[in-house]
C-alpha positions in Angstrom: 85.7 -143.1 -5.7 85.2 -147.0 -5.0 88.7 -147.1 -3.9 88.3 -144.4 -1.1 85.0 -146.3 0.3 86.5 -149.6 0.5 89.8 -147.8 2.5 87.0 -146.7 5.0 85.0 -150.1 5.1 87.6 -152.1 6.0 91.2 -150.6 7.1 94.4 -152.9 6.3 94.9 -155.6 8.4 91.5 -155.8 10.1 89.0 -158.4 8.5 85.3 -158.3 9.4 85.7 -161.2 11.7 88.2 -159.8 13.6 85.9 -156.8 14.0 83.2 -159.1 15.5 85.6 -160.3 17.9 87.3 -157.1 18.8 84.2 -155.3 19.4 83.7 -157.4 22.3 86.9 -157.5 23.5 88.1 -155.5 26.7 91.9 -155.0 27.2 93.2 -155.4 30.3 93.7 -152.2 32.2 91.1 -150.5 30.1 88.4 -150.0 32.8 86.7 -146.6 33.4 83.9 -144.9 34.5 81.6 -144.6 31.7 80.9 -140.8 30.9 77.0 -139.6 30.8 75.7 -138.1 27.8 75.4 -134.7 29.7 79.4 -135.0 30.0 80.0 -136.5 26.3 77.9 -133.4 24.6 79.7 -131.7 21.7 81.5 -128.7 22.9 81.2 -125.9 20.3 84.0 -124.6 19.0 85.3 -121.1 19.0 84.6 -118.7 15.8 86.8 -119.5 13.1 90.4 -118.5 13.9 92.8 -117.0 11.8 94.9 -120.1 10.9 92.4 -122.4 8.5 91.6 -125.6 9.4 92.1 -127.0 5.3 95.0 -124.7 3.8 95.8 -126.2 0.5 97.9 -124.0 -1.8 98.4 -124.7 -5.8 97.7 -128.5 -5.6 97.8 -130.1 -8.9 96.9 -134.0 -9.5 98.1 -136.2 -12.1 97.6 -139.7 -13.3 99.4 -142.1 -15.5 102.5 -139.7 -14.9 105.1 -140.2 -17.4 102.8 -142.2 -19.9 101.2 -140.8 -23.3 98.0 -141.0 -21.4 99.2 -138.5 -18.5 96.3 -136.6 -17.4 96.2 -133.3 -15.2 93.0 -133.5 -13.3 93.3 -130.5 -10.7 95.4 -127.7 -12.2 96.6 -125.5 -9.3 93.7 -125.5 -6.5 93.9 -123.0 -3.5 91.5 -123.9 -0.9 90.9 -122.6 2.7 88.4 -123.8 5.1 88.4 -122.3 8.6 87.1 -124.0 12.0 83.1 -124.0 12.1 82.6 -123.2 8.3 80.2 -125.3 6.3 81.3 -125.2 2.9 80.2 -127.0 -0.4 82.2 -127.9 -3.3 79.8 -128.3 -6.2 80.5 -129.5 -9.7 79.3 -131.8 -12.8 80.8 -134.7 -13.3 84.3 -135.0 -14.4 84.8 -131.6 -12.8 87.6 -133.2 -10.3 85.4 -133.1 -7.4 86.0 -136.9 -6.3 89.7 -136.3 -6.8 89.7 -133.0 -4.5 87.7 -135.0 -2.1 90.3 -137.8 -1.8 93.1 -135.3 -1.5 91.1 -133.5 1.2 90.3 -136.7 2.8 94.3 -137.9 3.0 92.9 -140.8 0.8 95.4 -139.7 -2.0 98.6 -137.6 -2.3 98.7 -134.6 -4.8 101.3 -134.5 -7.3 102.8 -131.0 -6.6 101.3 -128.2 -4.0 101.3 -128.2 -0.5 98.1 -129.3 1.8 98.2 -128.1 5.7 95.5 -129.7 7.9 95.3 -128.0 11.3 98.6 -126.6 10.5 100.8 -129.7 9.9 102.2 -130.5 6.4 100.5 -133.6 5.2 102.6 -133.7 2.4 105.9 -135.0 5.2 103.5 -137.6 6.9 104.5 -141.4 6.4 101.6 -143.7 5.7 101.1 -144.6 9.4 100.8 -141.0 10.4 98.4 -140.4 7.4 96.1 -143.4 8.5 96.2 -142.1 12.1 95.2 -138.2 11.0 92.4 -139.7 8.5 90.6 -141.7 11.4 91.2 -138.9 14.5 90.5 -135.9 12.2 88.5 -136.6 9.5 84.9 -138.1 9.8 84.0 -139.5 6.6 80.3 -139.9 5.1 79.7 -141.7 2.0 76.6 -141.9 -0.5 77.0 -145.8 0.0 77.1 -145.7 3.9 79.7 -148.2 4.4 78.0 -149.9 7.3 79.0 -153.3 8.3 76.2 -155.2 7.4 76.4 -157.9 10.3 76.6 -155.3 12.8 74.0 -153.1 15.0 73.9 -149.6 14.3 75.6 -149.3 17.7 78.4 -151.3 16.9 78.8 -149.8 13.5 79.6 -146.6 15.5 81.8 -147.8 17.9 84.0 -148.9 15.0 86.4 -145.8 14.7 86.5 -145.6 18.4 87.7 -149.3 18.6 90.4 -148.5 16.0 91.4 -145.4 18.4 91.6 -148.0 21.3 88.8 -146.0 23.1 87.9 -148.5 26.2 84.7 -150.5 25.7 82.5 -148.9 28.4 83.2 -145.2 27.0 83.2 -146.1 23.4 79.5 -147.8 23.9 78.4 -144.8 25.9 79.7 -142.2 23.4 78.0 -144.3 20.3 74.3 -144.5 22.4 74.8 -140.4 22.5 75.7 -139.9 19.2 73.0 -142.1 17.9 70.4 -140.3 20.0 71.8 -137.1 18.5 70.8 -138.1 14.8 67.8 -139.4 16.0 68.5 -143.2 16.0 68.0 -143.8 19.6 65.0 -146.5 19.3 67.1 -148.2 16.1 70.5 -148.7 17.6 70.2 -152.4 17.9 69.2 -153.0 14.6 71.4 -154.0 11.8 71.7 -152.0 8.5 69.1 -154.2 6.4 66.6 -153.4 9.4 67.1 -149.8 8.5 66.0 -147.5 5.7 68.4 -145.4 3.5 68.0 -142.2 5.5 68.6 -144.2 8.8 71.3 -145.9 7.4 72.9 -142.4 6.7 72.1 -141.0 10.2 74.3 -144.1 11.4 77.0 -143.1 9.1 77.0 -139.4 10.4 76.8 -140.6 14.2 79.8 -143.1 12.9 82.0 -139.9 11.3 81.6 -138.0 14.6 82.6 -140.8 17.0 86.3 -139.7 17.3 85.3 -136.2 17.7 87.0 -135.1 14.3 88.0 -131.7 13.4 86.3 -132.2 10.2 83.4 -134.0 8.5 83.7 -134.8 5.0 80.7 -135.6 3.4 80.7 -137.1 -0.6 77.2 -136.7 -1.8 75.7 -137.9 1.1 71.9 -137.7 0.0 72.6 -139.1 -3.4 71.2 -142.6 -2.7 68.1 -141.0 -1.0 64.7 -139.5 -2.3 64.5 -135.8 -2.0 62.4 -135.8 1.3 64.8 -138.0 2.9 67.9 -135.8 1.6 66.3 -132.9 3.0 66.3 -134.4 6.4 69.8 -135.6 6.1 70.6 -131.9 5.1 68.7 -130.8 8.5 71.0 -132.8 10.4 74.1 -131.4 8.9 72.7 -128.1 9.3 71.9 -129.0 13.1 75.6 -130.3 13.7 77.0 -126.9 12.2 74.5 -124.7 13.6 74.4 -126.3 17.1 77.3 -128.0 17.6 79.9 -125.7 15.5 80.9 -128.8 13.4 83.3 -128.0 10.3 81.8 -129.6 7.3 82.6 -130.0 3.7 80.1 -131.0 1.4 81.0 -132.5 -1.9 77.9 -132.5 -4.4 77.0 -132.0 -8.1 73.8 -130.5 -6.9 73.5 -127.0 -7.0 70.1 -127.1 -5.2 71.9 -128.9 -2.2 74.6 -126.6 -2.4 72.9 -123.6 -2.2 71.6 -124.6 1.2 75.0 -123.9 2.4 76.6 -120.8 3.8 79.7 -121.0 1.3 79.8 -122.4 -2.2 82.6 -123.1 -4.0 82.0 -124.1 -7.9 84.6 -126.4 -9.3 84.7 -126.7 -13.2 87.5 -128.6 -15.0 89.8 -129.1 -12.3 89.7 -125.5 -11.3 87.8 -123.7 -8.5 86.4 -121.0 -10.7 83.6 -119.5 -8.5 83.0 -118.5 -4.7 79.7 -117.1 -3.3 77.3 -117.3 -0.1 74.3 -119.6 0.1 70.7 -118.8 0.8 71.7 -120.1 4.5 74.1 -117.8 5.6 
């Protein structure tokens, strides 16, 4: 899991110092008229379509292949998630949650099986394409926030758009809108060490939405928070789902947290053993 977080925090080839310089850099010919918050409002997606956003078929994941320690962690996972769904994947430690999260987020490759994301076969993508798809189509929210310490909340939210080469004025305007959306308008110029855990997670959620991804993938997003703050973060996810029709997959060990989501998948020993509806449908 730590490895997955590091990949998100510091993409290959760009250092924290580079980011500090790039975040203020305006590339020639990129002048645009900034969009207003009204123009940048998230447009609700259509109701779930027939073709799934996530379509995993017979996914197997093994480690230490070819050695005496070879270990199969996922045993033929089949998983479909349609646009606009809020799905939780719940399981105890060792059930394979983190491994499955890494596969859904394209941070690792399955040993066998097929994974279609928005109808595209991810198994046929090279590393550069996978990196681009991760940055454009998946918004990550981790338990440990992964904010860059010396950057303000505003600049942290701008980072994914910087990689996507969004012009400066446009990315700043969108970052302001997203921080306002998650209730951080008054704290956007504060650095992470000036924010509470809940505020950091709100910034992380805003950052996850920076490039308007098809999927928000949240890995134990309330794990480092007290119960009250955790409920506030869950309320924010519900707002994004109910009002903005975001597609969200929540990975958690908490049955109580999963119960809040409309769709619950239970993972045990590398297999999905149950599916049911949550209390909030």
